[in-house]
N, C-alpha and C positions, 0 to 999 in steps of 0.2 A: 504493499500500500503506498502510495505517495506520502514524504514528510515534508512540512512548511516548517521553516525559520523565521524567528523574529529577534528584535532586541527587547531588553528589557530595561536597557541603559542608553537612551539614544544620546545623552550628550557624551558619553565615552566612545562607543560605537553604533554603527548602522549595518542593516542586514537585509540587501536585495536579493531575493531567491537562494542561492546558496552562498553568495560572496559577504563577508564581513569586511565593511570598511573603518578603520581605525579614526576616531574623531579627537581624542584628546586622551591625557595618562589617567588613569585610574582602572577602576573593575568593571570588566566588560560582562555583560550576561546576555547569553545566547539561550534561548528557548526552542525547544523542539516539539512539534505537534504532527500527531497522526488522527485524523477526524473517523476514521472507520469508513466503511461502505461495503462494496461486493467487489470479489477479488474475480481473476479471469475463469475460474471454476465454478462460479456462483456461489460460492461461499461468503456469509455476510459477518462480517467483522465489526465488533465495536471499537469505538473510538478509545485509544490509548490514554493514558496519563500523560500531560506535560510533563518533560523531562529538561533539564537546563544543565549549564556548564559557566561556570564563572573562570574567567584568567584575567592576568593582570597587565595592562597596559602599561608598559613603562616611560620615562619620559626619555628623550633624545638626550644624546651626549651633546654640549656645545664644543666649537671647535673657534680658536682663535684665527682671525683673518690675515695675521702678520705677513708678511712676502716670506718668500722660501730663500730668495737672495737678495743681494745689492750690488749693481755693479760699480765699484768704485774706481775711476780713472782721476779723479780731481785731489785737491789738497784735503788735508784732514786737521781738524775736525770737519763733520759733514753733518748736519741735521736731517733727520728723516719723520716724515708725520707718519705716526700707527694708525689704524683704524679706531676709532673710538669704540666698536662694538663687535661683538660676536658674530657668528653666522646666525645666532638665535636674536638678533637684534636686541641684546641685554648690553649695558654698560661694560666696556673691557678695562679693568686696571693692571696696567703695569707694574710690577715689584721690582725689586731690585736685581738686576743682573746677575749670572754666577759665571761672568767673563769681564771683569770692569776693565781690563786691560784693552779688550777689543770694543766695549762698547757701553754706554750709560743710559739710564732712562729716567726721564721726568714727565709725569703724566703723560701725554701722548709723542712725546718729542723723544727720538732715538737719537743719542749723540755717537756717531761711528768714529772712533778714534785711528783704528787701522784695519787692515785685512785680517780676516780669520773667522771663527765660529763665534756668534752671539747665542747666547743663551737668555731667554727671557722668561720669568715668571709673570704667568697670566691668570687673573683671579675674575669670576663674573657671578650674581647671583641669579636664581633659578627663576621660570617663570611658569607660566600653566603647562606648556608643553616640552621644555628643557630642563635636565638637570642642573644642579649649581656647578661650577669648574673652581673649585677651593684649592686646588695646587697645578693649574695648568702650566704646562712650558711650551716655548716656541722656539725653534732654534732657525738662524738666520746665518746664511754662507755669504760671506763679503769677499769680493775678490775682484781683480779685474776684469774677470769673465762673468758669465753667469755660470750655477750650478750646470755641472755636465749631465746630471740626471734628477729629474723632478718626479716623485710618486704624487699622483693627483688625489688618490683617495676620494675618488667619485666627486671632486670639487674644483672647479677652478681654482688654479695656483697663479700666484702673480710673484715677478722680479720687478724690483725698482731699477731702473736705467740713468746712470750717471749722466746729467746734462753736459760738462764739461770735463777736459783732459786737465792735464797736471799743468799744462801750458794755459790754460783759460780758453781754450778752442772750443766752439759750441761742439756736440754731438746730438747726430739723429739716427733715428734706427727704422728700418723697415722689415716686416715679415716679408719672408717669399714662400711661406707654406701657411696660408692663411685658415687651412681645415685644421690644423694643429694649434696654432698660435697666430695673436694679433698683437700689434703695439698700439697702445692708447696713450697718448701723452708722453709722460716718461715710464710706461708700466708697460713690460711684457705679461700679457695674460693668455697662461698655458690650458687650453681647453681641451685638449683631445690625445689620446693616445699616439705615439708616432714621433717622428724626428723634427724638431721645431730650428728652421734655420733664419736667421736674422741678419740682415747687413748693418752695420755701423760704418755709419760715414762722419768724418770730420771737417770742420771749417777749413782746415790745415790742406784739403783737398786729397786727404789719404780714407782709405776705406779697409773693411776686414768682414770677415765671414765669421758668426758664432752660432754655435750649434746647442742645443740642449733635447736630450732625451727624457721624453715624456711616458710617463707611467710605463716604466718596463716593469718585469717581474723580478722584485727585488727579493734577494736573499738576506742580504745585510748591507747597511751603509756606516756601520763602524761599530765599534764595541764600548760597552757602559764601563764604566770606571769604579763602580763598586770593588771590584777586585783588581788591583794592577799588575800584580806580578806573582809568580808562583814558580818552585823547582820542581822539575821532573813533571809526571803526569798529573794534569789536572782538568777537572770539569767543571769548575768554579765560575769561569767567564761566561757572560752573556752580549752578545749583540744588542743594538739600540733597538731593533723591532723584538727583542725577547727571546730570540731562539738560544738552545744551549751551546757554548764552544768549549771543544775538547781537545786540548794541547799534549802531544808525547812525544817528546825529542828522547831516545833513549840509544844504547848501545850496551852489549855485553861487557866492554872492558871496562865500564865504571861498576861492575861487580857490587852493588849494594840492593839487592834483590830487585825480583820481577817488576821491570816497566817503572823503576825507580833510580835515580841517580844518586848524588850526594843526597845527605840528608840535611846538609848545613843551606840555609839561605841566607843570601846576602842581597846588597843592592845591583848584582848581575855582573860589578866590573871585575871581581878576582877571577883568575884563572881557575882558582878552586871550585868555581861555580860552573860545573861542566855540563848540564842542563838545566834550561830555564827558559821562563816566557814572559814577555812586558808587554804592558799596553801602553803606547805613546800617550802623554800629557792630554792630547785633543780628541784622545778616543779612535782615531783614525786607522791607525795601525797595529798590527799585532806581530811582535818578534816570538820565534819559536827557535831557541839557539841550542845546537849540541856541539858541542866543544871537547875534543878528546886532548887531554893535555900529554906531555911527552911521559909525566910518571907513569901513563896509564896504557900507553899505547905507541907500540913501534910500529909505523907501517911495514907491510909484508905480514905481519902476524895475522892469524885468523879472529876474526870478528864479526858480529851480527848487529847492526844497528840502521833504526829508522828515525825519520822524523815526520809527523803527521798533526794535521790542522784538520779538525773536524767541524764544521758550520752548519747547524741545524736551522731549518726554515723558520719563518715568523712565530713565535710563540709556541715554539715544539720544543722538546726536551728530551725526547726518546720515540722508541717505538713500541707499540703493542705487541705484546709476546704471545698473544693466541689470536691473533686476527689481523686483517689489513691495517694499518696506519692511516686514517681518513684526512688528518691534518699535515699541511704541507704546503707545496707550491703545484698548482694544475698547469701544466704546461699545454698551449693552444697553437697559436702560430708563429710562437718564438722560435729563432733559428740561431740563436749563438748563446752560449755562456760568457758572461764578460767578467773578467777578474784582473787585479793588477799584483803582482805577485814578483819578489825580489828574492836573489840567493847571493851569497858573498860569491867575491872574487875566486878564491880557491874552490869553492863547489864549482862555478862555472867551469874552470880551467878541467875539472875532473869529468867533465861533459856527463853528468847523470839526471836523468830526464825525472818529471813530475807525473806521477799516476793519478789522474783525477777520475774520482767515482760520483758519480749520482745514486744516493740509496734510495730506494723508491718504497712508497707506501705498501706496495703489493707484497704479500708473504704465502707460506704454505702453512701458516697458524698455529706454526710450532717453531718460534724463534728464530726465522731465517727470511730475511726479504732480500727481494730481487734487486741487484746492483748491475748498473751501467759504469762501462769504462773506457779510458781513453789515455792516450799518453801524450804528456806537452814537451817538448823539447825546449830548452833556453835558448834564446839567442844572444846574451850578452849577461854580464854581472849587473846588479842593479836592480832597480826595480822596471819591469815590463808590464805593458796593460796588453793582455789577450782576449782576444773573441774566437773561443774555440766552439767548430760548428758541431750543434747537435748531431748533426749525420755522421761524426766520428765515433760516437760512442756505440760500443758492442754490448752485449748482455755478459757477463763474466761471473755472474751467481743466477741461476733458474731456480735454486731450492727445490729441485724436482719437480716442478710444475710442467704440466702437459704444453706441447705445441708452442715450446719457445726452443730457438736455435741458439745454441750457448758456445762463445769462443772462449779459450784458454787467457787468463790472464797471464801468466808466465811465459806460455809460448807463443801466444800470438799477441796481445795488446803490448807488452813490456818490451817484444822484439821489433815494433815498428821503428825505421830507420830514423836518424836524425836527418831532418831536411835542411839544417843550415851549416855553411861552414865556420870556419875560424872567425869569419868578419860578422858573422850573423845573416849574412846572405842565404837565401833560400834556394840555394844551387841544386840540392838533392830532394827537390820538393816533388816531383814526378816520382821518384822512388816510393816517399812516403805515401802517396797516394796509390799507386800500384798495391802496396802491402795492405792498405785499408781496404781496396777494392775485394781482397781476398776474403775478408769478415764480410762480404756484401749481407750473408743472409742473418749473421747474427747482428747487424746494425739494422736491417729491415725489421727484427725482433724488438729491438732496441725502440725503434721510433714508434713502433706501436703500444709499448708499453709504456713509453713516457706518455702519451696521448690519454691514456686510460686508467693512469695512475698518478700517483702525488709524488714530489721530490722531498723527501722528509730532511734529506742530510747530502752535503756537498762536501766531498773530502779529497783534501790535498795531501799527497802521502809520497815520501822521497823513500822508495822502498831501498835504493842502492847509495849510501853515502859516499862522501869523500874519504877516500882511504891512503893518499899520497901527497896531497898539497899541505903545505905546513908554513904558517906565518907566527913567528916569535914562541914557538913552541906548541900551537894550536893546531890540530887538524878539525876545521870546523866544518859544518853543514848548516847553514842556517837558512830560515824560510821567514818571510816576512809578508803578509797580507796588509794590503792598503786601502784604504776606499771602499769603494761599492764593490758588490758583488751580486749580479743580476742576470736575469735571462732576457734577449730583447730580439 
């Protein structure tokens, strides 16, 4: 028999047919009625008693409307007027900054003192539809260029554009990608996912191209500063997006217990501190240091060591052991994994590649998750930005699940040849691609799984450490991740 629905709380929610529309925060009462009648077989049914269900409609969270970035080309200090309201239309109160060397605030006037990251406290009262924002924060990237990557978060994001350069020449801006971003006055407005291209022109007669990636699939933009350093293995770090970070620099030569190095913690400067990790003061980079002193290691002797950094997806700290992990990032049309990774000069000279894993939420429901892997060779020492094609990844852990073509991590992926010569030129790229082509079936499986599951963890794994190159008595194999990690 047909059932009809109506609302018992029209000021909170309304009902039309089978659709509930939320009007305001509060209790929403939905009442179901079945009036009786004659069934298709002629049976006469009496009316049923009404039944009801109450659910709570929560208030929206407020968002500060501060710019995500400021393009600073002129002299400092420079004053910027901040929005006086949040997205809820409530008055915004800006509290003392946590970065007083970069910016200060008085009322709605932000005083920019230098390039860097400006962290503001923001508070706002509640209203009928929006909850109070008692301890909000806003982060503003200040530099000569706009932020390289900007998550939209379902709303238009803005960048303040400097109007003069250091010599007082007027600056003007024009967007060449109006479907992604527009320029209005001294404001760049990012409205849609994609690549935003802007032309900056100076009254001095020069011009340059600026680019912002809008709304990529973000793994991490930096590291929280609650825990700043650790010795040996740790899982105490978090990204700014709330994902767990696990760091593990380890070598058998250090002989201080499984996956532990020395038990002595210090400031990271002593050569006695053989393996440790540190987050930079600005939270933008993470160093995982593995350093074998002469007293513990003679090149040529046997040892086993590795250096590994695991970055969990936003607000994710682990895997479900008995089922698929549904949290994580859902790849749709993204083509590359993007990150900036650095190695020390001696490790680069040793020509040791990095294995990159994407550990998925798909599992055999018995503590095993499907893993996709590829090999990243390093073209030079220091920080390098990579855009690794997702098509390069092959399945290296299938957990015994059917209809998955698996490649061998050790015999296939880790044997992909180095595409670079000693100058960093990709002269052997054809050989690398030819070896990848031999993994075509496993790469096709990886592409299917990537679209049907979630990426829970992104792993950067130095599986072969530097054993031969020494500086000041230390054989070092250091990894540094800096800035954004994202799919685009």
